[in-house]
C-alpha positions as CSV (number, residue, x, y, z in Angstrom):
1,M,0.0,0.0,0.0
2,K,2.8,2.4,0.9
3,L,4.5,1.7,-2.4
4,K,1.3,2.3,-4.3
5,E,0.8,5.5,-2.4
6,R,4.4,6.6,-3.1
7,G,4.0,5.7,-6.7
8,A,0.8,7.7,-6.9
9,G,2.3,10.7,-5.2
10,A,5.3,10.6,-7.5
11,S,3.1,10.4,-10.6
12,D,1.0,13.3,-9.4
13,A,4.2,15.3,-8.8
14,R,5.4,14.5,-12.3
15,A,2.1,15.5,-14.0
16,P,2.3,18.8,-15.9
17,R,0.6,21.7,-14.3
18,P,-2.2,23.3,-16.4
19,R,-0.9,26.4,-18.2
20,P,-2.8,29.7,-18.2
21,V,-4.2,29.2,-21.7
22,R,-6.9,31.8,-21.3
23,K,-4.4,34.5,-20.4
24,K,-2.2,33.6,-23.3
25,R,-5.1,33.8,-25.7
26,V,-6.2,37.2,-24.3
27,G,-2.6,38.4,-24.6
28,Q,-2.4,37.3,-28.2
29,A,-5.7,38.9,-29.0
30,L,-4.6,42.3,-27.5
31,A,-1.1,42.3,-29.0
32,P,-2.2,43.9,-32.3
33,L,-3.6,46.8,-30.3
34,L,-0.1,47.9,-29.6
35,W,0.3,48.6,-33.3
36,L,-3.3,49.6,-34.1
37,G,-3.9,51.6,-31.0
38,P,-2.2,54.9,-32.1
39,A,-4.1,54.7,-35.5
40,I,-7.4,54.0,-33.8
41,V,-6.9,57.0,-31.4
42,L,-5.9,59.2,-34.3
43,I,-9.0,58.2,-36.3
44,A,-11.2,58.8,-33.2
45,V,-9.8,62.2,-32.5
46,V,-9.5,63.5,-36.1
47,V,-12.5,61.8,-37.8
48,L,-15.1,60.5,-35.4
49,W,-15.1,63.2,-32.7
50,P,-15.6,66.1,-35.3
51,V,-18.4,64.1,-36.9
52,V,-20.1,63.6,-33.5
53,E,-19.6,67.3,-32.7
54,M,-21.0,68.3,-36.1
55,V,-24.2,66.3,-35.5
56,R,-24.5,67.5,-31.9
57,T,-24.2,71.1,-33.0
58,S,-26.8,70.7,-35.7
59,L,-29.3,69.8,-32.9
60,L,-28.5,72.9,-30.8
61,K,-29.6,76.5,-30.8
62,I,-26.6,78.7,-30.9
63,S,-26.4,82.5,-30.8
64,S,-24.5,84.6,-33.2
65,S,-21.8,85.0,-30.5
66,G,-21.4,81.2,-30.2
67,V,-23.3,80.8,-27.0
68,T,-25.3,77.6,-26.7
69,L,-28.9,78.5,-25.8
70,G,-30.3,75.0,-25.5
71,S,-31.6,72.2,-27.7
72,A,-33.2,73.0,-31.0
73,G,-34.4,69.5,-31.8
74,T,-34.8,69.2,-35.6
75,D,-35.6,72.9,-36.1
76,N,-32.3,73.6,-37.8
77,Y,-33.0,70.9,-40.3
78,S,-36.6,72.2,-40.9
79,D,-35.2,75.7,-41.5
80,L,-32.5,74.3,-43.8
81,F,-35.0,72.3,-45.9
82,A,-37.2,75.4,-46.1
83,E,-34.4,77.4,-47.8
84,E,-35.4,78.2,-51.4
85,D,-31.7,78.1,-52.5
86,L,-31.0,74.6,-51.0
87,V,-32.2,72.4,-53.9
88,P,-30.6,74.4,-56.7
89,T,-27.4,74.5,-54.7
90,V,-27.3,70.8,-54.1
91,V,-28.1,70.1,-57.8
92,R,-25.4,72.6,-58.9
93,T,-22.9,70.9,-56.5
94,L,-23.6,67.4,-57.9
95,I,-23.1,68.7,-61.5
96,W,-19.9,70.5,-60.4
97,V,-18.5,67.3,-58.8
98,V,-19.5,64.9,-61.5
99,A,-18.2,67.1,-64.3
100,V,-14.9,67.9,-62.6
101,V,-14.2,64.3,-61.6
102,I,-15.0,62.8,-65.0
103,V,-13.0,65.3,-67.0
104,T,-10.1,65.1,-64.5
105,Q,-10.0,61.3,-64.7
106,V,-10.1,61.2,-68.5
107,L,-7.3,63.8,-68.8
108,S,-5.3,62.0,-66.1
109,L,-5.4,58.8,-68.1
110,A,-3.8,60.5,-71.1
111,L,-1.3,62.5,-68.9
112,G,-0.4,59.4,-66.9
113,Q,0.5,57.6,-70.2
114,L,2.6,60.6,-71.3
115,L,4.5,60.7,-67.9
116,N,5.1,56.9,-68.2
117,A,6.7,57.2,-71.6
118,R,10.4,57.6,-72.1
119,F,11.5,60.9,-73.6
120,P,14.2,63.6,-73.0
121,G,13.4,65.8,-70.1
122,Q,10.9,63.4,-68.5
123,R,11.9,64.3,-65.0
124,V,11.5,68.0,-65.7
125,V,8.0,67.4,-67.1
126,R,7.0,65.4,-64.0
127,W,8.2,68.1,-61.7
128,A,6.3,70.7,-63.8
129,V,3.1,68.7,-63.5
130,I,3.3,68.7,-59.7
131,V,3.5,72.5,-59.5
132,P,-0.3,73.2,-59.7
133,W,-0.9,70.6,-56.9
134,A,1.9,71.9,-54.7
135,A,0.8,75.5,-55.0
136,S,-1.9,77.0,-52.8
137,V,-5.4,76.4,-54.1
138,L,-6.4,79.9,-53.0
139,M,-3.5,81.5,-54.8
140,T,-4.2,79.5,-57.9
141,A,-7.9,80.6,-57.9
142,L,-6.9,84.3,-57.3
143,I,-4.4,84.1,-60.2
144,W,-7.0,82.7,-62.5
145,K,-9.5,85.4,-61.4
146,W,-6.9,88.0,-62.3
147,M,-6.3,86.3,-65.7
148,L,-10.1,86.4,-66.4
149,D,-10.4,90.1,-65.5
150,N,-12.4,91.9,-68.2
151,Y,-10.0,94.9,-68.3
152,S,-6.5,93.7,-67.5
153,G,-6.9,89.9,-67.8
154,V,-4.5,87.9,-69.9
155,V,-7.4,85.7,-71.3
156,N,-9.3,88.7,-72.8
157,R,-6.1,90.2,-74.1
158,L,-5.1,87.0,-75.9
159,L,-8.6,86.4,-77.3
160,L,-8.8,90.0,-78.6
161,D,-5.4,89.7,-80.3
162,L,-6.5,86.4,-81.9
163,G,-9.7,88.1,-83.1
164,L,-11.9,85.5,-81.3
165,I,-13.8,88.2,-79.4
166,D,-14.7,91.8,-80.4
167,K,-14.7,93.3,-76.9
168,P,-13.6,92.3,-73.4
169,V,-15.8,89.8,-71.7
170,N,-16.6,89.7,-67.9
171,W,-16.4,86.0,-67.7
172,L,-17.2,85.7,-64.0
173,A,-20.3,87.9,-64.2
174,N,-22.1,85.3,-66.3
175,P,-23.2,82.3,-64.1
176,D,-22.7,79.7,-66.9
177,Q,-19.4,81.0,-68.0
178,A,-18.2,81.4,-64.4
179,M,-19.1,77.8,-63.5
180,I,-17.2,76.5,-66.6
181,W,-14.1,78.5,-65.6
182,M,-14.3,77.4,-62.0
183,M,-14.6,73.8,-63.2
184,W,-11.5,74.3,-65.3
185,V,-9.6,75.6,-62.3
186,A,-10.7,72.7,-60.2
187,I,-9.6,70.3,-62.9
188,F,-6.3,72.2,-63.2
189,V,-5.7,71.7,-59.5
190,S,-6.9,68.1,-59.3
191,L,-5.0,66.9,-62.5
192,P,-1.5,66.4,-61.0
193,F,-2.5,64.2,-58.1
194,T,-4.8,62.0,-60.3
195,S,-2.2,61.7,-63.0
196,F,0.5,60.5,-60.6
197,V,-2.0,58.0,-59.1
198,I,-2.5,56.7,-62.7
199,L,1.3,56.7,-63.2
200,A,1.8,54.6,-60.1
201,G,-0.8,52.2,-61.4
202,L,0.9,51.9,-64.8
203,K,4.2,51.2,-63.1
204,T,2.7,48.1,-61.4
205,I,1.7,46.5,-64.7
206,P,4.3,43.9,-65.7
207,D,5.9,44.2,-69.1
208,D,5.3,40.5,-69.7
209,V,1.6,41.2,-70.1
210,Y,2.2,43.6,-73.0
211,E,4.7,41.2,-74.6
212,A,2.1,38.4,-74.4
213,A,-0.5,40.7,-76.0
214,R,1.9,41.6,-78.8
215,V,2.5,38.0,-79.5
216,D,-1.2,37.4,-79.7
217,G,-1.5,40.1,-82.3
218,A,-3.3,42.7,-80.1
219,G,-3.2,46.2,-81.4
220,T,-2.7,49.4,-79.5
221,F,-6.3,50.2,-78.8
222,R,-7.2,46.6,-77.9
223,T,-4.2,46.3,-75.6
224,Y,-5.2,49.6,-73.9
225,F,-8.9,48.8,-73.4
226,Q,-8.5,45.1,-72.6
227,I,-5.3,45.1,-70.5
228,T,-4.3,48.6,-69.3
229,L,-7.7,49.9,-68.3
230,P,-8.8,46.8,-66.4
231,L,-5.5,46.7,-64.5
232,L,-5.7,50.4,-63.7
233,R,-9.1,49.9,-62.1
234,P,-7.8,50.1,-58.5
235,S,-5.9,53.3,-59.3
236,I,-8.9,54.8,-61.0
237,L,-11.1,53.9,-58.1
238,I,-8.7,55.6,-55.5
239,G,-8.2,58.7,-57.6
240,S,-11.9,59.1,-58.3
241,I,-13.0,58.7,-54.6
242,I,-10.4,61.2,-53.4
243,N,-11.4,63.6,-56.1
244,V,-15.1,63.3,-55.3
245,I,-14.3,64.2,-51.6
246,N,-12.0,67.0,-52.5
247,V,-14.1,68.6,-55.2
248,F,-17.3,68.2,-53.1
249,N,-15.7,70.1,-50.2
250,S,-13.9,72.6,-52.5
251,F,-14.3,76.1,-51.0
252,P,-11.3,78.3,-52.0
253,I,-11.9,78.2,-55.7
254,I,-15.5,79.2,-55.6
255,W,-15.1,81.7,-52.8
256,A,-12.1,83.4,-54.3
257,M,-13.4,83.6,-57.9
258,T,-17.1,84.4,-57.5
259,G,-18.0,84.2,-53.8
260,G,-21.0,82.1,-54.9
261,G,-22.4,84.9,-57.0
262,P,-23.8,86.6,-58.8
263,G,-26.5,86.1,-56.2
264,H,-26.5,82.4,-55.6
265,A,-25.9,81.4,-59.2
266,T,-22.5,79.7,-58.6
267,E,-23.2,78.6,-55.0
268,T,-22.2,75.1,-53.8
269,T,-22.9,73.4,-50.5
270,T,-19.6,74.6,-49.0
271,T,-20.1,78.3,-49.7
272,F,-23.8,78.0,-48.8
273,M,-22.8,76.5,-45.5
274,Y,-20.3,79.3,-44.9
275,K,-22.9,82.0,-45.6
276,L,-25.3,80.4,-43.3
277,A,-22.8,80.5,-40.5
278,F,-21.2,83.9,-41.0
279,S,-23.6,86.0,-43.1
280,S,-26.9,84.8,-41.7
281,Q,-25.3,84.1,-38.2
282,N,-27.0,80.8,-38.0
283,V,-24.5,78.3,-36.7
284,G,-27.0,75.5,-36.0
285,E,-28.4,75.6,-39.5
286,S,-24.9,75.7,-41.0
287,A,-24.1,72.6,-39.0
288,A,-27.2,70.9,-40.3
289,M,-26.0,71.8,-43.8
290,A,-22.6,70.2,-42.9
291,V,-24.4,67.0,-41.9
292,V,-26.4,66.9,-45.2
293,N,-23.1,67.6,-47.1
294,F,-21.4,64.7,-45.3
295,I,-24.3,62.3,-46.1
296,L,-24.2,63.4,-49.8
297,I,-20.5,62.7,-50.0
298,L,-20.9,59.2,-48.4
299,V,-23.8,58.4,-50.8
300,M,-21.8,59.4,-53.8
301,V,-18.7,57.4,-52.8
302,L,-20.8,54.3,-52.0
303,L,-22.7,54.5,-55.3
304,Y,-19.4,54.8,-57.2
305,M,-17.9,51.9,-55.3
306,R,-21.0,49.8,-55.9
307,A,-21.0,50.7,-59.6
308,S,-17.3,49.7,-59.8
309,R,-18.0,46.3,-58.2
310,W,-20.9,45.8,-60.5
311,R,-18.7,46.3,-63.5
312,E,-16.1,43.9,-62.1
313,E,-18.8,41.2,-61.7
314,V,-20.1,41.8,-65.3
315,R,-16.6,41.5,-66.7
């Protein structure tokens, strides 16, 4: 009996002790937070907190001096949707965004191909293309406003010398002409970034793919539309989404060139929002406009992403 008891005691002593498996699993699960934590905090502070404050402000009644007078409920939204200029402004903004993004993307595809080609002075041309993007958007808009001046502007002087116009034209006084010129400035500013995104996408396409296409007898157009464009889809998607967000929120171009005028003829949601806050002294309604603007951007981006996925499934 004693031998058995001793044997049993020895075997119990030799048996491995259970490891803290649960603690180990928790530690493994929390380990990525050491790397993701700073990014999560940054997103929470820079993105989520301003959105929460924007929505909260849109539900408050705030005086012109910035003092909170209490809850306004949905009154700010009711006042906003009762504005006569809201619907025309939103429609004009959508046309502005779609036109600028589409033209920018088409021109960027051509410019990206040019920058990807080998020619003397390629590096100088690439640096020159960056200049409009590196320069201040406000200064670019002011320069173009000066160039379009009906008395001393370079555009009128050039067109007069070429005989294309009989007398100076006040381009920014006519709403349709002003919108076209502002679209051109927005395209001019957006073109460098989008072109370099396309250029980066072109650099990722292997040369073997083009060699195989040439062996199969594919021509230039067939190679471009069946190989280059499909492989550029991620770059086009990224460039388009960023441009949608930037153009939708574009304020300096419109404010510097026309201020949304004449009247509200060239107004977009950003300038409309600004005037509600500082001209009408209605901070709550301006915050409501900011919420509507934010929702519109999300809807446009989601619709574009959905359309892109649909095209992938079809192909």
